[in-house]
C-alpha atoms as an extended CHARMM CRD file, in Angstrom:
* protein
*
       182  EXT
         1         1  MET       CA            -42.5570000000      -64.6730000000      -99.0840000000  PROA      1               0.0000000000
         2         2  ASP       CA            -40.1070000000      -66.8020000000     -101.3950000000  PROA      2               0.0000000000
         3         3  TYR       CA            -37.8130000000      -63.9500000000     -100.6440000000  PROA      3               0.0000000000
         4         4  PHE       CA            -37.4690000000      -64.7410000000      -97.0880000000  PROA      4               0.0000000000
         5         5  LYS       CA            -37.4590000000      -68.4340000000      -97.5820000000  PROA      5               0.0000000000
         6         6  LEU       CA            -34.2460000000      -67.7610000000      -99.9560000000  PROA      6               0.0000000000
         7         7  ILE       CA            -32.8260000000      -65.4980000000      -97.0690000000  PROA      7               0.0000000000
         8         8  ARG       CA            -33.2250000000      -67.8660000000      -94.3330000000  PROA      8               0.0000000000
         9         9  ASN       CA            -32.0970000000      -70.7760000000      -96.2320000000  PROA      9               0.0000000000
        10        10  SER       CA            -28.6430000000      -69.1370000000      -97.3060000000  PROA      10              0.0000000000
        11        11  VAL       CA            -28.2070000000      -67.9820000000      -93.5850000000  PROA      11              0.0000000000
        12        12  LEU       CA            -28.8380000000      -71.6170000000      -92.3640000000  PROA      12              0.0000000000
        13        13  THR       CA            -26.3110000000      -73.0120000000      -95.0740000000  PROA      13              0.0000000000
        14        14  LEU       CA            -23.7550000000      -70.2390000000      -94.1730000000  PROA      14              0.0000000000
        15        15  ALA       CA            -24.2570000000      -71.0720000000      -90.5650000000  PROA      15              0.0000000000
        16        16  ALA       CA            -23.6120000000      -74.8360000000      -91.1770000000  PROA      16              0.0000000000
        17        17  ALA       CA            -20.8550000000      -73.9360000000      -93.2350000000  PROA      17              0.0000000000
        18        18  PHE       CA            -19.2500000000      -71.8640000000      -90.7080000000  PROA      18              0.0000000000
        19        19  VAL       CA            -19.6760000000      -74.6360000000      -88.0200000000  PROA      19              0.0000000000
        20        20  ILE       CA            -18.1870000000      -77.3160000000      -89.8940000000  PROA      20              0.0000000000
        21        21  PHE       CA            -15.3410000000      -75.3080000000      -91.2710000000  PROA      21              0.0000000000
        22        22  PHE       CA            -14.4050000000      -74.0420000000      -87.5610000000  PROA      22              0.0000000000
        23        23  THR       CA            -15.0150000000      -77.1500000000      -85.7930000000  PROA      23              0.0000000000
        24        24  PRO       CA            -11.7470000000      -78.3280000000      -84.1010000000  PROA      24              0.0000000000
        25        25  LEU       CA            -10.5470000000      -81.6960000000      -85.4160000000  PROA      25              0.0000000000
        26        26  ASN       CA            -10.2180000000      -84.4660000000      -82.7840000000  PROA      26              0.0000000000
        27        27  GLU       CA             -6.1450000000      -84.7390000000      -82.4370000000  PROA      27              0.0000000000
        28        28  ASN       CA             -6.3410000000      -88.4790000000      -81.9800000000  PROA      28              0.0000000000
        29        29  GLU       CA             -8.0280000000      -88.9970000000      -85.4780000000  PROA      29              0.0000000000
        30        30  ALA       CA             -6.1670000000      -90.0110000000      -88.5340000000  PROA      30              0.0000000000
        31        31  SER       CA             -6.5320000000      -87.3020000000      -91.1960000000  PROA      31              0.0000000000
        32        32  ALA       CA             -6.2630000000      -88.2480000000      -94.6910000000  PROA      32              0.0000000000
        33        33  GLU       CA             -4.2860000000      -85.3250000000      -95.4920000000  PROA      33              0.0000000000
        34        34  SER       CA             -1.3590000000      -86.5550000000      -92.9650000000  PROA      34              0.0000000000
        35        35  ALA       CA              1.3350000000      -88.3230000000      -94.5960000000  PROA      35              0.0000000000
        36        36  TYR       CA              2.9420000000      -91.4220000000      -92.6260000000  PROA      36              0.0000000000
        37        37  SER       CA              6.2090000000      -92.9350000000      -93.4300000000  PROA      37              0.0000000000
        38        38  VAL       CA              6.0820000000      -96.2970000000      -94.9250000000  PROA      38              0.0000000000
        39        39  GLU       CA              9.6790000000      -97.0000000000      -93.4410000000  PROA      39              0.0000000000
        40        40  GLU       CA              8.2630000000      -96.2680000000      -90.2960000000  PROA      40              0.0000000000
        41        41  LEU       CA              5.2840000000      -98.4910000000      -90.9660000000  PROA      41              0.0000000000
        42        42  LYS       CA              7.5380000000     -101.2300000000      -91.9480000000  PROA      42              0.0000000000
        43        43  GLU       CA              9.9390000000     -100.8350000000      -88.9250000000  PROA      43              0.0000000000
        44        44  ILE       CA              6.9330000000     -100.8770000000      -86.4710000000  PROA      44              0.0000000000
        45        45  SER       CA              5.0100000000     -103.6800000000      -87.7320000000  PROA      45              0.0000000000
        46        46  SER       CA              7.8920000000     -105.8080000000      -88.5380000000  PROA      46              0.0000000000
        47        47  LYS       CA              9.4000000000     -105.7720000000      -84.8840000000  PROA      47              0.0000000000
        48        48  TYR       CA              6.4580000000     -107.7890000000      -83.8020000000  PROA      48              0.0000000000
        49        49  ILE       CA              6.8400000000     -110.8760000000      -86.0210000000  PROA      49              0.0000000000
        50        50  GLY       CA              6.8290000000     -113.9360000000      -84.3050000000  PROA      50              0.0000000000
        51        51  VAL       CA              4.6130000000     -112.5690000000      -81.2640000000  PROA      51              0.0000000000
        52        52  ARG       CA              2.3460000000     -115.1280000000      -80.2370000000  PROA      52              0.0000000000
        53        53  TYR       CA             -1.3690000000     -114.8060000000      -81.1010000000  PROA      53              0.0000000000
        54        54  SER       CA             -3.5070000000     -114.2570000000      -78.0060000000  PROA      54              0.0000000000
        55        55  TYR       CA             -7.2220000000     -114.0000000000      -78.3040000000  PROA      55              0.0000000000
        56        56  GLY       CA             -8.2710000000     -110.4000000000      -77.2580000000  PROA      56              0.0000000000
        57        57  GLY       CA             -4.6200000000     -109.6650000000      -77.0440000000  PROA      57              0.0000000000
        58        58  THR       CA             -3.5920000000     -105.9230000000      -77.5850000000  PROA      58              0.0000000000
        59        59  SER       CA              0.0760000000     -105.7360000000      -76.4310000000  PROA      59              0.0000000000
        60        60  ALA       CA              3.5340000000     -107.5080000000      -77.5340000000  PROA      60              0.0000000000
        61        61  LYS       CA              2.8640000000     -110.2870000000      -74.9250000000  PROA      61              0.0000000000
        62        62  GLY       CA              0.3250000000     -111.6950000000      -77.3840000000  PROA      62              0.0000000000
        63        63  PHE       CA             -2.1760000000     -110.0950000000      -80.1820000000  PROA      63              0.0000000000
        64        64  ASP       CA             -5.1450000000     -110.9400000000      -81.6780000000  PROA      64              0.0000000000
        65        65  CYS       CA             -5.6550000000     -109.4960000000      -85.4570000000  PROA      65              0.0000000000
        66        66  SER       CA             -7.3200000000     -106.1940000000      -84.6200000000  PROA      66              0.0000000000
        67        67  GLY       CA             -5.2470000000     -105.8120000000      -81.2840000000  PROA      67              0.0000000000
        68        68  TYR       CA             -2.1510000000     -106.2170000000      -83.5140000000  PROA      68              0.0000000000
        69        69  VAL       CA             -3.4080000000     -103.5460000000      -86.0870000000  PROA      69              0.0000000000
        70        70  ARG       CA             -4.3270000000     -100.8750000000      -83.0740000000  PROA      70              0.0000000000
        71        71  HSD       CA             -1.1010000000     -101.3630000000      -81.5740000000  PROA      71              0.0000000000
        72        72  VAL       CA              0.8130000000     -100.4800000000      -84.5590000000  PROA      72              0.0000000000
        73        73  PHE       CA             -1.1310000000      -97.5850000000      -85.7350000000  PROA      73              0.0000000000
        74        74  LYS       CA             -1.0410000000      -96.3310000000      -82.0610000000  PROA      74              0.0000000000
        75        75  GLU       CA              2.7720000000      -96.1010000000      -82.3110000000  PROA      75              0.0000000000
        76        76  LEU       CA              2.6010000000      -94.1210000000      -85.5970000000  PROA      76              0.0000000000
        77        77  GLY       CA              0.0290000000      -91.7500000000      -83.7070000000  PROA      77              0.0000000000
        78        78  ILE       CA             -3.2200000000      -93.0600000000      -85.1800000000  PROA      78              0.0000000000
        79        79  THR       CA             -5.3120000000      -93.6850000000      -82.1610000000  PROA      79              0.0000000000
        80        80  SER       CA             -8.6760000000      -93.6720000000      -83.8490000000  PROA      80              0.0000000000
        81        81  LEU       CA             -9.2120000000      -97.0740000000      -84.9170000000  PROA      81              0.0000000000
        82        82  GLU       CA            -12.0780000000      -99.1120000000      -83.2950000000  PROA      82              0.0000000000
        83        83  ARG       CA            -11.2820000000     -102.3200000000      -81.6080000000  PROA      83              0.0000000000
        84        84  THR       CA            -12.4720000000     -105.2790000000      -83.5320000000  PROA      84              0.0000000000
        85        85  SER       CA            -12.1050000000     -105.9510000000      -87.2070000000  PROA      85              0.0000000000
        86        86  SER       CA            -15.4930000000     -105.7410000000      -88.1360000000  PROA      86              0.0000000000
        87        87  ASP       CA            -15.9610000000     -102.2570000000      -86.4970000000  PROA      87              0.0000000000
        88        88  MET       CA            -12.5300000000     -101.3060000000      -88.2250000000  PROA      88              0.0000000000
        89        89  TYR       CA            -14.1450000000     -102.1040000000      -91.4610000000  PROA      89              0.0000000000
        90        90  THR       CA            -16.6260000000      -99.3440000000      -90.9470000000  PROA      90              0.0000000000
        91        91  GLN       CA            -13.7500000000      -96.8340000000      -90.8930000000  PROA      91              0.0000000000
        92        92  GLY       CA            -12.0330000000      -95.0310000000      -93.7080000000  PROA      92              0.0000000000
        93        93  THR       CA            -12.1910000000      -94.8740000000      -97.4170000000  PROA      93              0.0000000000
        94        94  SER       CA            -12.8540000000      -98.3110000000      -99.2990000000  PROA      94              0.0000000000
        95        95  VAL       CA            -10.0990000000      -98.8940000000     -101.3490000000  PROA      95              0.0000000000
        96        96  LYS       CA            -10.1470000000     -101.5250000000     -104.8540000000  PROA      96              0.0000000000
        97        97  LYS       CA             -7.7900000000     -104.6380000000     -104.3040000000  PROA      97              0.0000000000
        98        98  SER       CA             -5.8100000000     -103.3000000000     -107.3890000000  PROA      98              0.0000000000
        99        99  GLU       CA             -5.1620000000      -99.8840000000     -105.8020000000  PROA      99              0.0000000000
       100       100  LEU       CA             -3.8560000000     -101.0910000000     -102.2890000000  PROA      100             0.0000000000
       101       101  GLU       CA             -1.0050000000      -99.1290000000     -101.0500000000  PROA      101             0.0000000000
       102       102  PRO       CA              1.3080000000      -99.5650000000      -98.1500000000  PROA      102             0.0000000000
       103       103  GLY       CA             -0.6920000000      -99.0950000000      -94.7290000000  PROA      103             0.0000000000
       104       104  ASP       CA             -4.0460000000      -99.8210000000      -95.9590000000  PROA      104             0.0000000000
       105       105  LEU       CA             -6.1810000000     -102.2990000000      -93.6310000000  PROA      105             0.0000000000
       106       106  VAL       CA             -7.2130000000     -105.3830000000      -95.3820000000  PROA      106             0.0000000000
       107       107  PHE       CA            -10.1560000000     -107.7780000000      -94.4700000000  PROA      107             0.0000000000
       108       108  PHE       CA            -10.8930000000     -111.1740000000      -94.6230000000  PROA      108             0.0000000000
       109       109  ASN       CA            -13.6500000000     -113.4600000000      -93.9440000000  PROA      109             0.0000000000
       110       110  THR       CA            -12.2170000000     -116.4900000000      -92.0230000000  PROA      110             0.0000000000
       111       111  SER       CA            -15.1110000000     -117.5710000000      -89.9080000000  PROA      111             0.0000000000
       112       112  GLY       CA            -18.0100000000     -117.5110000000      -91.9420000000  PROA      112             0.0000000000
       113       113  LYS       CA            -19.2290000000     -114.0950000000      -91.1320000000  PROA      113             0.0000000000
       114       114  ARG       CA            -18.6720000000     -110.9740000000      -93.2070000000  PROA      114             0.0000000000
       115       115  VAL       CA            -15.2740000000     -109.4880000000      -91.5350000000  PROA      115             0.0000000000
       116       116  SER       CA            -13.5720000000     -111.4840000000      -89.1560000000  PROA      116             0.0000000000
       117       117  HSD       CA             -9.8380000000     -110.7170000000      -89.5900000000  PROA      117             0.0000000000
       118       118  VAL       CA             -7.9280000000     -107.6990000000      -90.2550000000  PROA      118             0.0000000000
       119       119  GLY       CA             -3.9540000000     -107.0680000000      -91.5760000000  PROA      119             0.0000000000
       120       120  ILE       CA             -2.1060000000     -104.1300000000      -92.8410000000  PROA      120             0.0000000000
       121       121  TYR       CA             -0.9330000000     -104.1420000000      -96.3810000000  PROA      121             0.0000000000
       122       122  ILE       CA              2.5450000000     -103.4880000000      -96.7610000000  PROA      122             0.0000000000
       123       123  GLY       CA              3.1560000000     -103.4350000000     -100.5590000000  PROA      123             0.0000000000
       124       124  SER       CA              4.0280000000     -106.0900000000     -103.2400000000  PROA      124             0.0000000000
       125       125  GLY       CA              1.0090000000     -108.1660000000     -102.6540000000  PROA      125             0.0000000000
       126       126  LYS       CA              1.8340000000     -108.9510000000      -98.9150000000  PROA      126             0.0000000000
       127       127  PHE       CA              0.1950000000     -107.8510000000      -95.7160000000  PROA      127             0.0000000000
       128       128  ILE       CA              1.3350000000     -108.4690000000      -91.8720000000  PROA      128             0.0000000000
       129       129  HSD       CA             -0.9830000000     -109.6370000000      -89.3830000000  PROA      129             0.0000000000
       130       130  ALA       CA             -1.4350000000     -111.9090000000      -86.4320000000  PROA      130             0.0000000000
       131       131  SER       CA             -2.1820000000     -115.2260000000      -87.5760000000  PROA      131             0.0000000000
       132       132  THR       CA             -4.0670000000     -117.6110000000      -85.1120000000  PROA      132             0.0000000000
       133       133  SER       CA             -1.5590000000     -120.2500000000      -85.7400000000  PROA      133             0.0000000000
       134       134  LYS       CA              1.7040000000     -118.4460000000      -86.1680000000  PROA      134             0.0000000000
       135       135  GLY       CA              1.4330000000     -115.4770000000      -84.4250000000  PROA      135             0.0000000000
       136       136  VAL       CA              2.3360000000     -111.9310000000      -86.3670000000  PROA      136             0.0000000000
       137       137  ILE       CA              3.6020000000     -112.9300000000      -89.7860000000  PROA      137             0.0000000000
       138       138  LYS       CA              3.7710000000     -111.4720000000      -93.3350000000  PROA      138             0.0000000000
       139       139  THR       CA              1.6380000000     -113.3340000000      -96.0090000000  PROA      139             0.0000000000
       140       140  SER       CA              0.7110000000     -112.9230000000      -99.4990000000  PROA      140             0.0000000000
       141       141  ILE       CA             -2.6930000000     -111.2900000000     -100.0200000000  PROA      141             0.0000000000
       142       142  ASN       CA             -3.3520000000     -113.5420000000     -102.8070000000  PROA      142             0.0000000000
       143       143  ASP       CA             -2.2980000000     -116.8160000000     -101.1980000000  PROA      143             0.0000000000
       144       144  LYS       CA             -4.0730000000     -119.3570000000     -103.1220000000  PROA      144             0.0000000000
       145       145  TYR       CA             -4.3910000000     -121.7680000000     -100.4310000000  PROA      145             0.0000000000
       146       146  TYR       CA             -6.1280000000     -119.6190000000      -97.7470000000  PROA      146             0.0000000000
       147       147  TRP       CA             -6.1690000000     -115.7260000000      -98.0290000000  PROA      147             0.0000000000
       148       148  GLY       CA             -6.8960000000     -114.9740000000     -101.5330000000  PROA      148             0.0000000000
       149       149  ASN       CA            -10.3040000000     -116.9130000000     -101.1520000000  PROA      149             0.0000000000
       150       150  LYS       CA            -11.1710000000     -114.9750000000      -97.9980000000  PROA      150             0.0000000000
       151       151  TYR       CA            -10.3610000000     -111.5690000000      -99.0150000000  PROA      151             0.0000000000
       152       152  VAL       CA            -13.3920000000     -109.1620000000      -98.2850000000  PROA      152             0.0000000000
       153       153  GLY       CA            -12.1750000000     -105.5320000000      -98.8690000000  PROA      153             0.0000000000
       154       154  ALA       CA             -9.8970000000     -102.7870000000      -97.8200000000  PROA      154             0.0000000000
       155       155  LYS       CA             -9.9250000000      -99.5280000000      -96.1080000000  PROA      155             0.0000000000
       156       156  ARG       CA             -7.4310000000      -96.4810000000      -95.9990000000  PROA      156             0.0000000000
       157       157  VAL       CA             -7.4320000000      -95.0020000000      -92.8480000000  PROA      157             0.0000000000
       158       158  ALA       CA             -4.3470000000      -92.8980000000      -93.1870000000  PROA      158             0.0000000000
       159       159  ASN       CA             -1.9520000000      -91.8920000000      -95.9090000000  PROA      159             0.0000000000
       160       160  PHE       CA              1.5450000000      -93.3620000000      -96.1700000000  PROA      160             0.0000000000
       161       161  SER       CA              4.0470000000      -91.7480000000      -98.3750000000  PROA      161             0.0000000000
       162       162  THR       CA              4.4890000000      -93.7070000000     -101.6330000000  PROA      162             0.0000000000
       163       163  ALA       CA              7.7780000000      -92.5800000000     -102.5190000000  PROA      163             0.0000000000
       164       164  GLU       CA              9.1820000000      -95.0230000000      -99.9580000000  PROA      164             0.0000000000
       165       165  ALA       CA              6.5900000000      -97.9460000000     -100.8680000000  PROA      165             0.0000000000
       166       166  ILE       CA              8.7360000000     -100.0650000000     -103.1670000000  PROA      166             0.0000000000
       167       167  ALA       CA             11.8260000000      -99.7520000000     -100.9220000000  PROA      167             0.0000000000
       168       168  ALA       CA              9.8680000000     -100.8740000000      -97.9640000000  PROA      168             0.0000000000
       169       169  ALA       CA              8.2170000000     -103.8000000000      -99.7700000000  PROA      169             0.0000000000
       170       170  GLU       CA             10.9120000000     -105.4320000000     -101.7140000000  PROA      170             0.0000000000
       171       171  ASP       CA             12.1490000000     -107.8560000000      -99.0440000000  PROA      171             0.0000000000
       172       172  ASP       CA              9.8120000000     -110.8440000000      -98.9710000000  PROA      172             0.0000000000
       173       173  SER       CA             12.3850000000     -113.3790000000      -97.5060000000  PROA      173             0.0000000000
       174       174  ASP       CA              9.9900000000     -113.7230000000      -94.2860000000  PROA      174             0.0000000000
       175       175  VAL       CA              6.8360000000     -114.1430000000      -96.2600000000  PROA      175             0.0000000000
       176       176  ASP       CA              4.8300000000     -117.1900000000      -94.7710000000  PROA      176             0.0000000000
       177       177  ASN       CA              2.3070000000     -118.6500000000      -97.2030000000  PROA      177             0.0000000000
       178       178  THR       CA              1.6220000000     -121.8110000000      -95.3160000000  PROA      178             0.0000000000
       179       179  PRO       CA             -2.1650000000     -122.3140000000      -94.9500000000  PROA      179             0.0000000000
       180       180  GLU       CA             -3.7120000000     -120.9400000000      -91.8110000000  PROA      180             0.0000000000
       181       181  ALA       CA             -5.1330000000     -123.3260000000      -89.2130000000  PROA      181             0.0000000000
       182       182  GLU       CA             -8.6400000000     -122.6670000000      -88.4460000000  PROA      182             0.0000000000
């Protein structure tokens, strides 16, 4: 009788492995295996600097934080991101703050709830996001006046080639560290 259980369990395990191995991947989902260009990320995310904040906004006419992140990632070919910052926080792989890489999503608590804001880490301690008071800007993630105290965590939903990370993050002339108006 134990012999039949062993055979049955082996067959079920092989069948499950077969199904998992041969199940087609959704082409719209970001793959941790894929590498995206840091330079392209910087170019696409920066072209929206100064676009005004618009609650619920998802286009260059006006962005909210998650609408901005989704828009940038969609231009990169990554269409699997959820719509809200709190839903985005359920995606990807958790990343320690000390191990952030360009392209990682960074999350903040700005409203007293667990996650209420998201931005894109761009390297050298900076992230780009849609600020309620200034629209799309670059900010220091460790800003002691506002963002540093509101940091919740980070998620990696795609890999960006790190060879370009240093070059992409060197220019900090347009970083805005003034406190966010609530």
